C-alpha positions as CSV (number, residue, x, y, z in Angstrom):
1,X,12.5,-36.3,-17.0
2,X,9.9,-35.4,-14.3
3,X,6.5,-36.9,-14.3
4,X,3.6,-34.4,-14.1
5,X,1.4,-36.1,-11.4
6,X,3.3,-38.6,-9.4
7,X,6.2,-36.6,-8.1
8,X,4.3,-33.3,-7.5
9,X,1.6,-35.0,-5.5
10,X,3.8,-37.3,-3.7
11,X,3.0,-36.6,0.0
12,X,6.6,-36.7,1.2
13,X,7.7,-34.2,-1.5
14,X,4.8,-31.9,-0.9
15,X,5.5,-31.8,2.9
16,X,9.2,-31.2,2.2
17,X,8.4,-28.3,-0.2
18,X,5.9,-26.8,2.2
19,X,8.4,-26.8,5.1
20,X,11.0,-25.1,2.9
21,X,8.6,-22.5,1.7
22,X,7.4,-21.7,5.3
23,X,11.0,-21.5,6.5
24,X,12.0,-19.2,3.7
25,X,9.0,-16.9,4.4
26,X,9.8,-16.8,8.1
27,X,13.5,-15.9,7.3
28,X,12.4,-13.2,4.9
29,X,10.0,-11.6,7.4
30,X,12.7,-11.5,10.0
31,X,15.2,-10.0,7.6
32,X,12.9,-7.4,6.1
33,X,13.4,-4.5,8.6
34,X,17.2,-4.8,8.1
35,X,17.2,-4.4,4.4
36,X,18.1,-1.0,3.0
37,X,18.9,0.5,-0.4
38,X,21.5,2.9,-1.7
39,X,21.5,6.5,-2.5
40,X,18.8,7.0,-5.2
41,X,15.4,5.4,-5.1
42,X,15.2,2.4,-7.5
43,X,17.5,-0.5,-6.7
44,X,18.8,-3.0,-9.3
45,X,21.6,-4.7,-7.4
46,X,19.8,-8.0,-6.7
47,X,22.7,-10.4,-6.9
48,X,26.5,-10.3,-7.5
49,X,26.1,-11.7,-11.0
50,X,23.3,-9.1,-11.7
51,X,25.5,-6.3,-10.4
52,X,28.4,-7.6,-12.4
53,X,26.3,-7.2,-15.6
54,X,24.8,-3.8,-14.4
55,X,21.4,-5.3,-14.0
56,X,21.2,-6.7,-17.6
57,X,20.9,-10.4,-16.4
58,X,17.4,-11.6,-17.4
59,X,18.3,-14.9,-19.2
60,X,20.9,-16.6,-16.9
61,X,21.1,-20.4,-16.8
62,X,20.2,-22.1,-13.6
63,X,20.2,-18.9,-11.5
64,X,17.6,-18.5,-8.7
65,X,18.0,-14.7,-8.8
66,X,16.2,-14.8,-12.2
67,X,13.1,-14.4,-10.0
68,X,14.0,-10.8,-9.4
69,X,15.3,-10.0,-12.9
70,X,12.9,-12.0,-15.1
71,X,10.5,-14.4,-13.4
72,X,9.6,-16.1,-16.7
73,X,13.2,-17.4,-16.9
74,X,13.1,-19.4,-13.7
75,X,12.2,-22.1,-16.1
76,X,16.0,-22.2,-16.8
77,X,16.5,-23.6,-13.3
78,X,17.2,-27.3,-13.0
79,X,15.8,-29.1,-10.0
80,X,15.9,-27.1,-6.8
81,X,18.2,-24.1,-5.9
82,X,18.6,-21.7,-3.0
83,X,20.6,-18.4,-3.3
84,X,21.7,-15.6,-0.9
85,X,23.4,-12.4,-1.9
86,X,24.6,-9.2,-0.2
87,X,25.5,-5.9,-1.9
88,X,27.4,-3.1,-0.1
89,X,26.8,0.4,-1.3
90,X,28.7,3.5,-0.1
91,X,27.5,6.9,-1.4
92,X,29.7,10.0,-1.5
93,X,29.0,13.6,-2.7
94,X,29.4,17.3,-2.2
95,X,27.0,20.3,-2.3
96,X,26.7,24.0,-2.7
97,X,23.8,26.0,-1.3
98,X,22.7,29.6,-1.7
99,X,21.5,30.8,1.7
100,X,18.2,32.5,2.1
101,X,18.1,36.3,2.9
102,X,19.3,39.4,1.2
103,X,23.0,38.5,1.2
104,X,22.5,35.1,-0.5
105,X,25.9,33.7,0.6
106,X,27.2,30.4,-0.9
107,X,28.0,27.6,1.4
108,X,29.6,24.2,0.5
109,X,29.9,20.8,2.2
110,X,29.6,17.1,1.7
111,X,27.3,14.3,2.8
112,X,28.2,12.1,5.8
113,X,29.1,8.7,4.3
114,X,26.4,6.2,5.4
115,X,26.9,2.9,3.7
116,X,24.1,0.5,3.3
117,X,23.4,-3.2,2.5
118,X,21.0,-4.6,0.0
119,X,20.6,-8.4,0.7
120,X,18.7,-10.8,-1.5
121,X,17.4,-14.4,-0.9
122,X,15.9,-16.7,-3.5
123,X,14.4,-20.2,-3.7
124,X,13.3,-21.9,-7.0
125,X,12.0,-25.4,-7.5
126,X,11.2,-27.2,-10.7
127,X,7.9,-29.0,-10.2
128,X,7.9,-31.0,-13.4
129,X,9.1,-30.6,-17.0
130,X,6.6,-27.7,-17.6
131,X,6.1,-25.9,-14.2
132,X,8.3,-24.0,-11.7
133,X,7.7,-22.2,-8.4
134,X,9.9,-19.5,-6.9
135,X,10.1,-17.3,-3.8
136,X,12.4,-14.4,-3.2
137,X,13.0,-11.3,-1.2
138,X,15.1,-8.3,-2.4
139,X,15.1,-4.5,-2.4
140,X,13.3,-2.8,-5.3
141,X,13.2,0.7,-3.8
142,X,15.3,2.2,-1.1
143,X,17.6,5.1,-0.2
144,X,19.8,6.5,2.5
145,X,21.2,10.0,2.8
146,X,22.8,11.9,5.7
147,X,24.2,15.4,6.4
148,X,25.3,17.4,9.4
149,X,22.4,18.3,11.6
150,X,23.3,22.0,11.8
151,X,24.1,22.3,8.1
152,X,21.9,24.1,5.6
153,X,20.9,20.7,4.0
154,X,19.9,19.6,7.5
155,X,17.0,22.1,7.5
156,X,15.5,20.0,4.7
157,X,16.8,16.6,5.7
158,X,19.9,15.7,7.8
159,X,19.0,12.0,7.8
160,X,16.6,10.0,5.7
161,X,16.1,6.3,5.2
162,X,13.7,4.4,3.0
163,X,14.0,0.6,3.8
164,X,12.1,-1.1,0.9
165,X,11.7,-4.8,0.7
166,X,9.8,-7.1,-1.6
167,X,8.7,-10.6,-0.8
168,X,7.5,-12.2,-4.0
169,X,6.2,-15.6,-5.1
170,X,5.9,-16.7,-8.7
171,X,4.5,-19.5,-10.8
172,X,6.1,-20.1,-14.2
173,X,5.2,-22.4,-17.0
174,X,6.6,-23.5,-20.3
175,X,3.7,-23.0,-22.8
176,X,5.6,-24.6,-25.7
177,X,9.1,-24.9,-27.1
178,X,9.4,-21.1,-27.5
179,X,7.1,-19.4,-25.0
180,X,7.4,-19.3,-21.2
181,X,5.2,-17.2,-18.9
182,X,5.1,-16.3,-15.2
183,X,2.6,-14.7,-12.8
184,X,3.4,-13.6,-9.3
185,X,2.3,-11.7,-6.2
186,X,4.4,-9.4,-4.1
187,X,4.2,-8.1,-0.5
188,X,6.1,-4.8,-0.3
189,X,7.4,-3.4,3.0
190,X,8.4,0.2,3.4
191,X,10.1,1.6,6.5
192,X,10.5,5.4,6.4
193,X,12.6,7.5,8.8
194,X,13.1,11.3,8.3
195,X,14.9,13.8,10.4
196,X,14.9,17.6,9.8
197,X,16.3,20.6,11.7
198,X,13.7,23.2,10.9
199,X,15.2,26.8,10.6
200,X,18.5,25.2,11.7
201,X,17.3,25.0,15.3
202,X,14.2,22.9,15.7
203,X,14.7,19.1,15.1
204,X,11.8,16.9,14.1
205,X,11.9,13.2,13.8
206,X,9.3,11.1,11.9
207,X,9.2,7.3,11.7
208,X,6.7,4.9,10.2
209,X,6.2,1.7,8.2
210,X,3.7,0.2,5.8
211,X,2.9,-3.1,4.0
212,X,1.1,-3.2,0.6
213,X,0.4,-5.7,-2.1
214,X,1.5,-5.8,-5.8
215,X,1.8,-8.2,-8.6
216,X,3.9,-9.0,-11.7
217,X,3.7,-10.8,-15.0
218,X,6.5,-11.9,-17.4
219,X,6.8,-13.6,-20.8
220,X,9.8,-15.0,-22.6
221,X,10.1,-15.9,-26.3
222,X,13.0,-17.9,-27.8
223,X,13.5,-17.2,-31.5
224,X,16.2,-19.9,-31.8
225,X,19.2,-21.2,-29.8
226,X,21.0,-17.9,-29.9
227,X,18.3,-15.2,-29.5
228,X,15.5,-14.6,-27.1
229,X,13.5,-11.6,-25.7
230,X,11.4,-11.0,-22.6
231,X,9.0,-8.5,-21.2
232,X,8.4,-8.0,-17.4
233,X,5.7,-5.9,-15.9
234,X,5.6,-4.9,-12.2
235,X,2.5,-3.2,-10.8
236,X,2.3,0.1,-8.9
237,X,2.1,-0.3,-5.1
238,X,0.0,2.1,-3.0
239,X,1.3,2.7,0.5
240,X,-0.8,4.4,3.2
241,X,1.7,5.0,6.0
242,X,1.0,5.7,9.7
243,X,3.9,7.2,11.6
244,X,4.9,8.9,14.8
245,X,6.6,12.3,15.1
246,X,8.4,14.2,17.8
247,X,9.2,17.8,17.6
248,X,11.6,19.9,19.8
249,X,11.1,23.7,19.3
250,X,14.0,25.9,20.2
251,X,11.9,27.9,22.6
252,X,9.4,25.5,24.2
253,X,5.9,27.1,24.4
254,X,3.0,26.0,26.5
255,X,3.0,22.7,24.7
256,X,6.7,22.1,25.3
257,X,8.1,19.3,23.2
258,X,5.4,18.0,20.9
259,X,4.5,14.4,20.0
260,X,1.8,12.9,17.8
261,X,0.8,10.9,14.8
262,X,1.7,11.5,11.1
263,X,0.2,10.2,8.0
264,X,1.3,10.1,4.3
265,X,0.3,8.3,1.1
266,X,3.0,7.3,-1.4
267,X,2.7,5.3,-4.6
268,X,5.7,3.3,-5.7
269,X,5.5,3.2,-9.5
270,X,4.9,0.4,-11.9
271,X,7.7,-0.6,-14.3
272,X,8.1,-2.3,-17.7
273,X,11.3,-4.1,-18.6
274,X,12.3,-5.2,-22.1
275,X,15.3,-7.6,-22.4
276,X,17.2,-9.2,-25.3
277,X,19.7,-12.0,-25.1
278,X,22.2,-13.0,-27.9
279,X,24.6,-16.0,-27.6
280,X,27.6,-15.5,-29.9
281,X,28.7,-19.1,-29.1
282,X,28.6,-21.6,-26.2
283,X,31.0,-19.4,-24.2
284,X,30.0,-15.7,-24.8
285,X,26.6,-14.0,-24.6
286,X,25.4,-10.4,-24.3
287,X,22.2,-8.9,-22.8
288,X,20.5,-5.6,-23.5
289,X,18.0,-4.2,-21.0
290,X,15.6,-1.3,-21.1
291,X,13.5,-0.3,-18.0
292,X,10.7,2.3,-18.1
293,X,9.4,3.4,-14.7
294,X,6.4,5.5,-14.2
295,X,7.9,8.0,-11.7
296,X,5.2,10.6,-12.6
297,X,3.2,8.8,-9.9
298,X,5.6,10.3,-7.3
299,X,3.9,13.7,-7.6
300,X,3.9,14.7,-4.0
301,X,5.0,13.7,-0.5
302,X,2.4,15.3,1.7
303,X,2.7,14.6,5.5
304,X,-0.3,15.3,7.8
305,X,0.1,15.8,11.6
306,X,-2.3,15.0,14.4
307,X,-2.3,16.9,16.7
308,X,-1.0,19.9,14.7
309,X,2.5,21.3,15.4
310,X,3.3,24.8,16.5
311,X,6.4,25.9,14.6
312,X,7.9,29.3,15.2
313,X,4.4,30.8,15.8
314,X,2.9,28.8,12.8
315,X,0.2,26.1,13.3
316,X,1.1,23.3,11.0
317,X,-1.4,20.5,10.2
318,X,0.3,19.4,6.9
319,X,3.6,19.8,5.2
320,X,3.0,19.6,1.4
321,X,6.0,18.6,-0.7
322,X,5.5,18.8,-4.5
323,X,7.7,16.3,-6.4
324,X,6.3,16.1,-10.0
325,X,9.0,13.6,-11.1
326,X,9.1,12.6,-14.8
327,X,9.1,9.0,-16.0
328,X,12.4,7.2,-15.7
329,X,14.4,5.4,-18.4
330,X,17.3,3.0,-17.8
331,X,19.4,1.3,-20.4
332,X,21.9,-1.5,-19.5
333,X,24.2,-3.9,-21.4
334,X,25.9,-6.9,-19.8
335,X,28.4,-9.4,-21.1
336,X,29.1,-12.9,-19.7
337,X,32.0,-15.1,-20.9
338,X,32.9,-18.6,-19.8
339,X,36.6,-19.1,-19.5
340,X,36.2,-22.7,-18.6
341,X,33.6,-25.2,-17.3
342,X,33.9,-23.6,-13.9
343,X,34.9,-20.0,-14.3
344,X,33.1,-17.0,-15.9
345,X,33.7,-13.3,-16.2
346,X,31.1,-10.5,-16.2
347,X,31.0,-6.9,-17.4
348,X,28.3,-4.3,-17.3
349,X,27.3,-0.8,-18.1
350,X,24.1,1.1,-17.3
351,X,22.7,4.6,-17.8
352,X,19.8,6.1,-15.8
353,X,18.6,9.6,-16.8
354,X,17.6,12.0,-14.1
355,X,13.9,12.4,-13.5
356,X,13.9,14.9,-10.7
357,X,12.8,18.5,-11.7
358,X,14.1,21.7,-10.2
359,X,11.0,22.3,-8.1
360,X,10.8,18.7,-6.9
361,X,14.3,18.0,-5.6
362,X,15.5,17.7,-2.1
363,X,18.4,16.4,0.1
364,X,16.5,13.2,0.8
365,X,17.3,12.0,-2.8
366,X,20.0,14.4,-4.1
367,X,20.9,12.4,-7.2
368,X,21.1,13.3,-10.9
369,X,21.9,11.1,-13.9
370,X,23.5,7.8,-12.9
371,X,26.1,5.9,-14.9
372,X,27.2,2.5,-13.6
373,X,30.3,0.5,-14.6
374,X,30.8,-3.0,-13.1
375,X,32.9,-6.2,-13.3
376,X,32.5,-9.6,-11.8
377,X,33.6,-13.2,-11.6
378,X,31.8,-16.5,-11.0
379,X,32.8,-20.0,-9.9
380,X,30.3,-22.8,-10.5
381,X,30.2,-26.6,-10.3
382,X,27.4,-29.1,-10.1
383,X,26.5,-28.3,-6.5
384,X,27.2,-24.6,-6.0
385,X,27.9,-21.2,-7.4
386,X,30.0,-18.4,-5.9
387,X,30.1,-14.9,-7.5
388,X,31.7,-11.6,-6.6
389,X,31.5,-8.2,-8.3
390,X,32.6,-4.6,-8.0
391,X,30.8,-1.5,-9.3
392,X,31.2,2.2,-9.6
393,X,28.2,4.5,-10.0
394,X,29.0,8.1,-11.2
395,X,26.1,10.3,-10.1
396,X,25.6,13.5,-12.0
397,X,24.9,16.9,-10.5
398,X,21.4,18.1,-9.5
399,X,20.0,21.6,-9.0
400,X,16.9,22.1,-6.9
401,X,14.9,24.8,-5.2
402,X,14.8,25.5,-1.5
403,X,12.9,28.1,0.6
404,X,10.1,25.7,1.8
405,X,8.9,25.7,5.4
406,X,11.9,25.6,7.7
407,X,14.6,25.5,5.0
408,X,17.4,28.0,5.4
409,X,18.7,27.9,1.8
410,X,17.2,29.3,-1.4
411,X,18.7,26.8,-3.9
412,X,21.0,23.9,-3.9
413,X,23.5,22.2,-6.3
414,X,24.9,18.7,-5.7
415,X,28.2,17.7,-7.4
416,X,31.1,15.2,-7.4
417,X,28.8,12.4,-6.3
418,X,29.5,8.7,-6.7
419,X,28.7,5.3,-5.1
420,X,31.1,2.5,-4.5
421,X,29.6,-1.0,-4.7
422,X,30.6,-4.6,-3.9
423,X,28.5,-7.7,-4.0
424,X,28.8,-11.4,-3.2
425,X,26.4,-14.3,-3.9
426,X,26.3,-18.0,-3.1
427,X,23.9,-20.5,-4.6
428,X,23.4,-24.2,-3.6
429,X,21.9,-26.7,-6.0
430,X,20.0,-29.6,-4.5
């Protein structure tokens, strides 16, 4: 049993904890620009165990990644733990476009496979028998898509990357035998890179980054030894992004190639997660997970230019892009079974309904409804845990409108899309 005052305020322990926190923060800052997400926008693959249970992993015992899934459950960590994970995601898909003009011909193609990595890193320390502290970095939002430069989709987006990284710190406390709660702060990094080939002949490149603050709160309630629920809220995060652009018109005018500054405001939405855990016995448990995300905040992506661009005789100071997404709903179920004291198996299923309307779709995020199937395995002993998992995400078709500035298609249809996933995690117990 930990004593409340003596150990926490012991000078040696405090200095040791401070050094680890500073080292962790430095490593997270250095890693941030390298972290990317998968095709789509919201990312849930935060550890191998989490992916093995399709994101329904909010009540795990002694798992530092609880910080990402349910910060209130870091109170299930014993002592001090450090965890790293890496998830590989490889998107595939095909498209059909109806060309602009009186003939309206149909053209087909596929995306260029551009795999991505979503790393995670977590540190949790038990302060005493009632208090815990945790730090972590993981990807909550991200996407990558790529098409041939001279294709019809390329006039909308032939390359797009949103590198989203969250660095979070949480304090959790056991309020009594049934209730635990957590409060945390987040620093969110977004790096955006966009490439278009306007009218199929005029490439424009835009690149920028932004840091913004957010917060989260979570509560856990244990009905009895077999049943518990949790609620996690994560705030909206408002990004004001300064970027650079360069534009290369097909027939250079008096200005020649054009360079300047760009500016955009984007709000990454808040989310509310409800989780339920049931233990059938000491070996088998099941989790249910429901996530509501307020995607209606993503109503537009308006990019302003200074100085203005001259595009095919048009003076462009702003490119407005209406999105008007609807709110997102995600349901997941995960199963964990202990085959022995050291080996466990994981299964997961998740369903995300599409929230992209016909007038708000594009080739940056050409994804419809997503259905995920996953399987995983875990080895654990007193000092360490190693887990691996595999997943398959079936991505439904999406129809959306074209014909905006510089686009050479009237409408688009994506099909036969899927993402292959693999993940590995390692945790060390101190």
